[in-house]
Backbone as JSON, one array per atom type, in Angstrom:
{
  "sequence": "MSQIVWIARHANRLDFVNPDWFLTAERRYDPPLSDDGIMQAKQLAKRLQGEKITQIFASPFLRTVQTANEVATVHGLPIKLESGLSEWLNPAWMTAAPERHPMEELAKLFPIDTTYTNRVPANYPETAEQALFRSGQTAIRLADEFVHENILLVGHGASVHGAIMGLVPEIVKVKVSLCSLFKVVRHHPNWLLELNGDTSHLSEIEEAIRFN",
  "N": [[-12.25, -44.85, -39.05], [-9.15, -44.87, -40.84], [-5.97, -43.31, -40.22], [-3.72, -41.25, -42.04], [-0.3, -40.64, -42.22], [1.76, -38.73, -43.97], [5.13, -38.54, -44.97], [7.92, -36.68, -45.88], [11.12, -36.09, -47.34], [13.11, -33.13, -47.64], [13.67, -31.36, -50.75], [16.3, -31.12, -53.29], [19.23, -29.32, -52.28], [20.87, -26.09, -52.32], [23.63, -26.0, -51.63], [24.44, -28.58, -52.18], [24.49, -28.63, -54.9], [26.08, -26.45, -55.52], [28.81, -26.34, -53.92], [30.52, -24.25, -53.11], [28.91, -22.26, -52.24], [28.58, -22.43, -49.52], [30.85, -21.29, -48.41], [30.67, -18.51, -48.29], [28.21, -17.94, -47.28], [25.67, -16.36, -45.31], [24.06, -17.69, -43.47], [25.16, -20.51, -43.13], [24.42, -23.11, -42.5], [21.85, -23.3, -43.23], [20.78, -23.69, -45.95], [19.07, -22.73, -49.03], [16.71, -24.29, -51.32], [17.96, -25.73, -54.34], [17.72, -24.84, -57.87], [16.81, -27.11, -59.28], [15.89, -28.45, -57.11], [13.65, -26.98, -56.35], [12.01, -27.62, -58.47], [11.71, -30.36, -57.96], [10.27, -30.19, -55.55], [7.89, -29.09, -56.47], [7.02, -31.2, -58.02], [6.57, -33.09, -56.05], [4.44, -31.83, -54.74], [2.5, -31.97, -56.76], [2.18, -34.72, -56.85], [0.93, -35.14, -54.37], [-1.4, -33.79, -54.6], [-4.03, -34.75, -54.88], [-4.53, -35.92, -52.45], [-6.04, -36.08, -49.2], [-4.94, -34.09, -47.29], [-4.71, -32.32, -44.27], [-3.17, -30.99, -42.44], [0.02, -29.5, -42.29], [3.31, -29.96, -41.41], [6.58, -28.76, -40.86], [10.13, -28.98, -40.63], [12.02, -26.28, -39.22], [14.01, -25.33, -40.93], [15.16, -23.63, -43.88], [15.13, -25.05, -46.36], [13.34, -27.17, -45.93], [11.02, -25.79, -45.38], [10.62, -24.47, -47.82], [10.15, -26.7, -49.44], [7.84, -27.77, -48.24], [6.17, -25.65, -48.73], [5.38, -25.75, -51.41], [3.58, -27.86, -51.43], [1.76, -26.89, -49.58], [0.75, -24.69, -50.95], [-0.7, -25.87, -53.03], [-2.69, -27.15, -51.56], [-3.81, -25.12, -50.14], [-3.11, -24.56, -47.48], [-1.74, -23.63, -44.24], [1.69, -23.61, -42.96], [3.08, -25.36, -40.33], [5.71, -24.8, -38.21], [7.9, -27.08, -36.9], [10.16, -27.88, -34.53], [10.94, -30.39, -33.71], [11.21, -31.87, -35.99], [13.59, -31.17, -37.04], [16.83, -30.91, -38.68], [19.44, -33.32, -38.05], [21.31, -32.33, -35.42], [24.26, -32.32, -35.53], [27.41, -32.22, -34.13], [29.68, -32.81, -35.59], [29.14, -31.98, -38.09], [28.35, -29.36, -37.76], [29.7, -26.47, -36.37], [28.59, -25.05, -34.37], [25.38, -24.35, -32.83], [23.02, -24.26, -35.41], [22.44, -21.3, -37.25], [19.37, -20.1, -38.22], [16.9, -18.94, -40.61], [14.83, -16.48, -39.28], [11.53, -16.95, -37.86], [9.82, -14.79, -38.33], [10.83, -13.69, -40.64], [10.52, -15.8, -42.44], [7.76, -15.95, -42.44], [7.0, -13.81, -43.97], [7.37, -14.65, -46.48], [6.26, -17.16, -46.83], [3.32, -19.21, -46.12], [3.2, -19.28, -43.09], [2.11, -20.63, -40.04], [1.95, -18.7, -37.49], [0.97, -18.94, -34.97], [1.36, -21.4, -34.01], [3.07, -23.55, -31.74], [6.16, -25.16, -30.97], [6.2, -28.66, -30.47], [8.12, -30.52, -29.74], [11.41, -30.11, -28.63], [14.57, -29.43, -30.28], [17.83, -29.94, -29.57], [21.08, -28.65, -29.66], [24.35, -29.89, -28.94], [23.63, -33.09, -30.53], [23.45, -36.67, -30.47], [23.34, -39.27, -33.0], [21.48, -41.18, -32.2], [19.94, -39.71, -30.4], [18.83, -37.8, -32.11], [17.26, -39.41, -33.82], [15.47, -40.5, -31.96], [14.23, -38.17, -30.99], [12.92, -37.16, -33.32], [11.28, -39.31, -33.82], [9.61, -39.31, -31.56], [8.35, -36.91, -32.06], [6.83, -37.44, -34.39], [5.05, -39.36, -33.36], [3.73, -37.85, -31.38], [2.5, -35.77, -32.88], [0.87, -37.24, -34.61], [-0.88, -38.41, -32.76], [-2.01, -36.14, -31.57], [-3.34, -34.94, -33.68], [-5.23, -36.82, -34.45], [-7.53, -37.41, -35.93], [-7.01, -36.53, -38.44], [-5.36, -36.34, -41.65], [-1.97, -35.99, -42.09], [1.0, -34.15, -43.07], [4.46, -34.49, -42.8], [7.44, -32.77, -43.13], [10.78, -33.23, -43.42], [14.23, -33.98, -42.77], [16.99, -36.1, -43.85], [17.77, -37.71, -41.55], [15.73, -37.05, -39.7], [13.39, -37.79, -41.01], [13.82, -40.53, -41.19], [13.86, -41.11, -38.44], [11.24, -40.39, -37.72], [9.72, -42.31, -39.05], [10.66, -44.62, -37.78], [9.68, -44.1, -35.24], [6.89, -44.35, -35.55], [6.6, -46.83, -36.82], [8.2, -49.07, -35.48], [9.22, -51.61, -36.08], [10.21, -51.5, -38.61], [13.21, -51.62, -40.29], [14.71, -50.89, -42.45], [14.99, -48.2, -44.51], [14.92, -46.01, -47.31], [15.99, -42.95, -47.67], [15.97, -40.79, -49.81], [16.5, -37.66, -51.58], [13.63, -35.65, -51.51], [11.98, -37.83, -51.34], [9.13, -39.93, -50.62], [6.98, -41.07, -48.05], [4.44, -43.17, -46.77], [2.47, -43.69, -44.07], [0.14, -45.61, -42.43], [-2.44, -45.6, -40.04], [-3.9, -48.3, -38.58], [-5.89, -48.91, -36.25], [-4.74, -50.68, -33.42], [-2.34, -50.29, -34.65], [0.42, -49.34, -36.86], [1.09, -49.11, -40.35], [3.53, -49.26, -42.81], [3.02, -48.13, -45.86], [4.09, -46.96, -48.09], [7.35, -46.67, -49.08], [9.86, -44.63, -49.22], [9.25, -43.57, -51.79], [9.9, -42.41, -55.05], [8.72, -41.99, -57.44], [7.41, -39.82, -58.42], [9.28, -38.01, -59.21], [11.29, -36.44, -61.71], [14.01, -36.53, -61.83], [16.22, -38.48, -59.97], [17.93, -38.83, -56.92], [21.07, -40.38, -56.76], [23.36, -41.07, -55.14], [22.8, -41.26, -51.9], [22.63, -38.76, -49.44], [22.76, -38.03, -46.08], [22.18, -35.39, -45.06]],
  "CA": [[-11.45, -44.43, -40.2], [-7.71, -44.92, -40.62], [-5.27, -42.04, -40.34], [-2.52, -41.31, -42.87], [0.79, -39.7, -41.99], [2.72, -38.63, -45.08], [6.43, -38.03, -44.52], [8.77, -36.4, -47.05], [12.38, -35.39, -47.15], [13.23, -31.93, -48.46], [14.22, -31.51, -52.1], [17.73, -30.85, -53.41], [19.64, -28.06, -51.66], [21.81, -25.33, -53.13], [25.03, -26.33, -51.38], [24.76, -29.85, -52.82], [24.74, -28.31, -56.3], [27.17, -25.48, -55.54], [29.46, -26.39, -52.6], [31.16, -22.99, -52.77], [27.92, -21.39, -51.57], [28.8, -22.55, -48.07], [32.02, -20.52, -47.99], [30.35, -17.09, -48.11], [26.81, -17.8, -46.87], [25.42, -15.76, -44.0], [23.55, -18.79, -42.63], [25.72, -21.6, -43.93], [23.77, -24.38, -42.22], [20.44, -23.18, -43.59], [20.74, -23.37, -47.38], [17.8, -22.85, -49.74], [16.68, -25.3, -52.36], [18.53, -25.42, -55.65], [16.69, -24.7, -58.9], [16.2, -28.41, -59.53], [15.17, -28.8, -55.89], [12.33, -26.35, -56.43], [11.23, -28.44, -59.4], [11.35, -31.58, -57.23], [9.22, -29.86, -54.59], [6.65, -28.93, -57.24], [6.59, -32.53, -58.41], [6.01, -33.68, -54.84], [3.13, -31.21, -54.54], [1.59, -32.54, -57.76], [1.91, -36.09, -56.41], [0.06, -35.13, -53.2], [-2.51, -32.88, -54.87], [-5.33, -35.4, -54.68], [-4.63, -36.52, -51.12], [-6.81, -35.25, -48.26], [-4.05, -33.62, -46.22], [-5.32, -31.17, -43.6], [-2.17, -30.31, -41.62], [1.38, -29.62, -42.81], [4.35, -29.62, -40.44], [7.9, -28.76, -41.49], [11.31, -28.53, -39.91], [12.15, -24.83, -39.41], [15.07, -24.96, -41.86], [14.62, -23.03, -45.1], [14.91, -26.02, -47.43], [12.13, -27.94, -45.65], [9.9, -24.85, -45.52], [10.39, -24.3, -49.26], [9.55, -27.94, -49.95], [6.47, -27.83, -47.72], [5.39, -24.56, -49.3], [4.78, -26.16, -52.68], [2.41, -28.67, -51.1], [0.82, -25.99, -48.91], [0.12, -23.86, -51.98], [-1.68, -26.71, -53.74], [-3.8, -27.5, -50.67], [-4.34, -23.95, -49.47], [-2.91, -24.77, -46.04], [-0.56, -23.01, -43.63], [2.77, -24.51, -42.57], [3.43, -25.29, -38.92], [7.13, -25.09, -38.04], [8.08, -27.99, -35.78], [11.59, -28.11, -34.3], [11.19, -31.81, -33.56], [11.53, -32.44, -37.31], [14.82, -30.51, -37.49], [18.05, -31.61, -39.07], [20.29, -33.87, -36.99], [22.22, -31.27, -34.97], [25.48, -33.11, -35.39], [28.57, -31.34, -33.98], [30.68, -33.12, -36.61], [28.73, -31.21, -39.28], [28.11, -27.97, -37.42], [30.6, -26.04, -35.29], [27.74, -24.45, -33.33], [23.97, -24.47, -33.16], [22.85, -23.61, -36.7], [21.62, -20.09, -37.35], [18.34, -20.28, -39.24], [16.08, -17.77, -40.93], [13.82, -16.29, -38.23], [10.15, -17.2, -38.25], [9.23, -13.56, -38.86], [11.31, -13.55, -42.02], [9.88, -16.86, -43.23], [6.33, -15.66, -42.54], [6.81, -12.82, -45.02], [7.53, -15.33, -47.77], [5.51, -18.41, -46.88], [2.13, -19.19, -45.26], [3.57, -19.86, -41.81], [1.16, -20.48, -38.93], [2.76, -18.11, -36.41], [0.36, -19.23, -33.66], [1.75, -22.77, -33.62], [4.27, -23.66, -30.9], [6.84, -26.45, -31.1], [5.82, -29.73, -29.54], [9.32, -31.24, -29.29], [12.6, -29.31, -28.9], [15.78, -30.04, -30.85], [18.9, -29.26, -28.85], [22.47, -28.85, -30.13], [24.58, -30.94, -29.93], [22.93, -34.33, -30.25], [23.96, -37.87, -31.13], [22.42, -39.83, -33.99], [20.4, -41.84, -31.46], [19.07, -38.66, -29.86], [18.09, -37.2, -33.23], [16.24, -40.37, -34.25], [14.46, -40.58, -30.91], [13.52, -36.89, -30.97], [12.0, -37.08, -34.45], [10.28, -40.36, -33.63], [8.64, -38.8, -30.59], [7.59, -35.85, -32.73], [5.83, -38.07, -35.25], [4.03, -39.98, -32.51], [2.93, -36.82, -30.73], [1.66, -35.07, -33.85], [-0.16, -38.18, -35.08], [-1.87, -38.57, -31.7], [-2.69, -34.88, -31.34], [-4.21, -34.69, -34.83], [-5.56, -38.22, -34.73], [-8.61, -37.53, -36.9], [-6.6, -35.82, -39.66], [-4.22, -36.83, -42.42], [-0.97, -34.94, -41.95], [2.26, -34.26, -43.8], [5.66, -34.07, -42.1], [8.55, -32.54, -44.06], [11.99, -33.18, -42.62], [15.56, -34.21, -43.34], [17.29, -37.52, -43.92], [17.72, -38.36, -40.24], [14.44, -36.87, -39.01], [12.42, -38.63, -41.71], [14.1, -41.9, -40.73], [13.43, -41.22, -37.06], [9.78, -40.32, -37.68], [9.21, -43.62, -39.46], [10.99, -45.56, -36.7], [8.79, -43.84, -34.12], [5.57, -44.87, -35.84], [6.67, -48.24, -37.22], [9.52, -49.45, -34.97], [9.72, -52.86, -36.63], [10.84, -51.23, -39.9], [14.64, -51.4, -40.07], [15.38, -50.43, -43.67], [14.31, -47.19, -45.3], [15.79, -45.31, -48.24], [15.51, -41.57, -47.57], [16.62, -39.95, -50.81], [15.94, -36.31, -51.66], [12.23, -35.48, -51.91], [11.28, -39.12, -51.32], [7.84, -39.87, -49.95], [6.59, -42.22, -47.26], [3.04, -43.17, -46.35], [2.27, -44.54, -42.91], [-1.31, -45.64, -42.19], [-2.83, -46.14, -38.75], [-5.02, -49.23, -38.48], [-5.87, -49.0, -34.78], [-3.82, -49.69, -32.83], [-1.03, -50.45, -35.29], [0.78, -48.54, -38.02], [1.63, -49.89, -41.47], [4.25, -48.47, -43.8], [2.48, -48.52, -47.17], [4.93, -46.38, -49.14], [8.67, -46.6, -48.46], [10.86, -43.91, -50.02], [8.8, -43.49, -53.18], [10.42, -41.29, -55.85], [8.14, -42.12, -58.79], [6.92, -38.5, -58.83], [10.42, -37.17, -59.58], [11.88, -36.64, -63.03], [15.41, -36.86, -61.57], [16.31, -39.14, -58.67], [19.26, -38.83, -56.3], [21.7, -41.69, -56.83], [24.14, -41.27, -53.93], [22.0, -40.64, -50.85], [23.37, -38.04, -48.41], [21.86, -37.79, -44.95], [22.41, -34.04, -44.54]],
  "C": [[-9.97, -44.48, -39.87], [-7.12, -43.52, -40.82], [-4.02, -42.23, -41.2], [-1.55, -40.24, -42.44], [1.72, -39.8, -43.19], [4.01, -38.03, -44.54], [7.31, -37.85, -45.76], [10.08, -35.77, -46.62], [12.39, -34.15, -48.05], [13.86, -32.24, -49.82], [15.7, -31.09, -52.11], [18.08, -29.44, -52.91], [20.79, -27.42, -52.43], [23.25, -25.74, -52.9], [25.41, -27.72, -51.86], [25.13, -29.61, -54.28], [25.95, -27.4, -56.45], [27.85, -25.44, -54.18], [30.12, -25.09, -52.18], [30.2, -22.02, -52.08], [28.18, -21.33, -50.08], [29.87, -21.58, -47.57], [31.68, -19.06, -47.66], [28.93, -16.87, -47.58], [26.69, -17.19, -45.48], [24.92, -16.81, -43.01], [23.94, -20.09, -43.32], [25.08, -22.95, -43.67], [22.27, -24.36, -42.56], [20.29, -22.83, -45.06], [19.33, -23.46, -47.95], [17.83, -24.05, -50.68], [17.43, -24.81, -53.59], [17.39, -25.28, -56.66], [16.01, -26.04, -59.19], [15.46, -28.92, -58.3], [13.78, -28.2, -55.87], [11.44, -27.15, -57.37], [10.8, -29.75, -58.73], [10.2, -31.33, -56.26], [7.87, -29.68, -55.29], [6.12, -30.29, -57.68], [6.01, -33.29, -57.22], [4.61, -33.14, -54.59], [2.1, -31.77, -55.51], [1.2, -33.96, -57.37], [0.88, -36.13, -55.28], [-1.22, -34.32, -53.41], [-3.87, -33.5, -54.55], [-5.53, -36.01, -53.32], [-5.31, -35.55, -50.15], [-5.96, -34.9, -47.05], [-4.67, -32.37, -45.6], [-4.34, -30.41, -42.7], [-0.79, -30.56, -42.22], [2.36, -29.11, -41.76], [5.71, -29.71, -41.14], [8.96, -28.4, -40.46], [11.5, -27.04, -40.18], [13.3, -24.39, -40.3], [14.46, -24.53, -43.19], [14.27, -24.08, -46.15], [13.65, -26.87, -47.19], [10.89, -27.05, -45.78], [9.58, -24.64, -47.0], [9.73, -25.53, -49.87], [8.09, -28.03, -49.52], [5.58, -26.78, -48.38], [4.71, -24.95, -50.6], [3.52, -27.0, -52.44], [1.34, -27.8, -50.46], [0.06, -25.13, -49.91], [-0.98, -24.62, -52.71], [-2.91, -26.96, -52.87], [-4.42, -26.3, -49.98], [-4.23, -24.03, -47.96], [-1.73, -23.96, -45.53], [0.48, -24.07, -43.28], [3.07, -24.28, -41.08], [4.9, -25.69, -38.78], [7.35, -25.89, -36.76], [9.56, -28.34, -35.63], [11.92, -29.59, -34.14], [11.51, -32.52, -34.86], [12.85, -31.91, -37.86], [15.88, -31.49, -37.98], [18.71, -32.23, -37.85], [21.33, -32.8, -36.64], [23.54, -31.9, -34.54], [26.69, -32.19, -35.26], [29.7, -31.64, -34.96], [30.38, -32.39, -37.91], [28.7, -29.72, -39.01], [29.0, -27.58, -36.25], [29.84, -25.38, -34.14], [26.29, -24.69, -33.71], [23.68, -23.68, -34.44], [21.97, -22.37, -36.62], [20.65, -20.27, -38.51], [17.64, -18.95, -39.54], [15.0, -17.64, -39.86], [12.41, -16.53, -38.76], [9.51, -15.96, -38.88], [9.61, -13.34, -40.31], [10.64, -14.58, -42.92], [8.4, -16.54, -43.46], [6.01, -14.6, -43.58], [6.82, -13.46, -46.41], [6.62, -16.54, -47.95], [4.32, -18.35, -45.92], [2.38, -19.89, -43.92], [2.46, -19.6, -40.77], [1.96, -20.0, -37.72], [2.16, -18.36, -35.04], [0.77, -20.61, -33.14], [3.02, -22.74, -32.78], [4.84, -25.06, -31.01], [6.36, -27.44, -30.04], [7.04, -30.43, -28.95], [10.55, -30.4, -29.61], [13.7, -30.14, -29.56], [16.96, -29.26, -30.29], [20.27, -29.65, -29.39], [23.38, -28.96, -28.92], [23.77, -32.18, -29.57], [23.57, -35.47, -31.02], [22.94, -38.33, -32.17], [21.23, -40.48, -33.29], [19.42, -40.81, -30.9], [18.23, -38.01, -30.96], [16.98, -38.13, -33.71], [15.11, -40.46, -33.23], [13.6, -39.32, -30.9], [12.51, -36.8, -32.12], [10.94, -38.17, -34.38], [9.2, -39.93, -32.66], [7.77, -37.7, -31.19], [6.49, -36.44, -33.59], [4.7, -38.69, -34.44], [3.12, -38.92, -31.9], [2.0, -36.11, -31.7], [0.54, -35.97, -34.38], [-1.26, -38.35, -34.04], [-2.67, -37.29, -31.47], [-3.69, -34.57, -32.45], [-4.74, -36.01, -35.36], [-6.65, -38.39, -35.78], [-8.29, -36.86, -38.24], [-5.45, -36.55, -40.34], [-3.19, -35.71, -42.48], [0.26, -35.23, -42.8], [3.39, -33.72, -42.93], [6.78, -33.92, -43.11], [9.82, -32.34, -43.23], [13.24, -33.42, -43.44], [15.83, -35.72, -43.36], [17.12, -38.23, -42.59], [16.35, -38.23, -39.59], [13.32, -37.63, -39.7], [12.58, -40.08, -41.25], [13.57, -42.09, -39.32], [11.92, -41.21, -36.92], [9.16, -41.67, -38.03], [9.47, -44.65, -38.37], [10.07, -45.36, -35.5], [7.42, -44.46, -34.33], [5.57, -46.37, -36.12], [8.02, -48.81, -36.78], [10.08, -50.74, -35.54], [10.38, -52.68, -37.99], [12.31, -50.89, -39.67], [15.34, -50.83, -41.3], [14.51, -49.43, -44.4], [15.35, -46.48, -46.17], [15.29, -43.87, -48.35], [16.28, -40.69, -48.54], [15.91, -38.6, -50.87], [14.52, -36.33, -52.22], [11.5, -36.82, -52.04], [10.06, -39.03, -50.42], [7.53, -41.19, -49.26], [5.13, -42.06, -46.84], [2.87, -44.19, -45.23], [0.8, -44.45, -42.52], [-1.59, -46.29, -40.84], [-4.07, -47.03, -38.91], [-5.07, -49.61, -37.01], [-5.73, -50.44, -34.32], [-2.47, -49.63, -33.55], [-0.85, -49.51, -36.48], [1.37, -49.45, -39.09], [2.3, -48.95, -42.45], [3.84, -48.93, -45.19], [3.29, -47.98, -48.33], [6.28, -46.09, -48.51], [9.66, -45.93, -49.41], [10.51, -43.79, -51.48], [9.37, -42.24, -53.86], [9.83, -41.29, -57.25], [7.6, -40.79, -59.31], [8.02, -37.61, -59.37], [10.94, -37.49, -60.98], [13.37, -36.97, -62.93], [15.53, -37.36, -60.14], [17.75, -39.13, -58.18], [19.84, -40.25, -56.33], [22.49, -42.01, -55.57], [23.43, -40.52, -52.79], [22.89, -40.03, -49.78], [22.4, -37.66, -47.3], [22.17, -36.46, -44.29], [21.11, -33.26, -44.53]]
}
């Protein structure tokens, strides 16, 4: 049997809609989804409702957890927080390692699997090449560890790109817009990208892609 790895970018974030949010936020590098982002996440969940996903992994940032939560709710699954899927920890964007919502806080709001431990660390600061490599290694490791299962990875622009590069290194062009969806299928021993940045499930599509 072939294995499917679904990969999605988080939905729209509040500071994209309201840039002033950043000025007074307690955790300015960990924004929540915007109202339309929540709707996008619900549309993603509806798109994946009929798929046989058995494991959900998300970057530990709030916006990815919120996006993953909509899918997790539909499938009745917990969310495993994986640092290897984190945002690119770019010192040009962040003056220090980003402060995120603690797992204990997230677990009160979402079905977090608190027994899961990170497989791949994400260390601040990192270059673009390091971020892509880190997320690529994460995708490979999770796909191999859960080889008999279809899994979903929810990340960010750079980590989604890196995950795809890790599994399908010959792919050079991907379009990672907000809440876009990718489908990578393992046909032993090779991987095939069957869905590349699909946004057909969304009622509103991002026009100017931002890799934040």
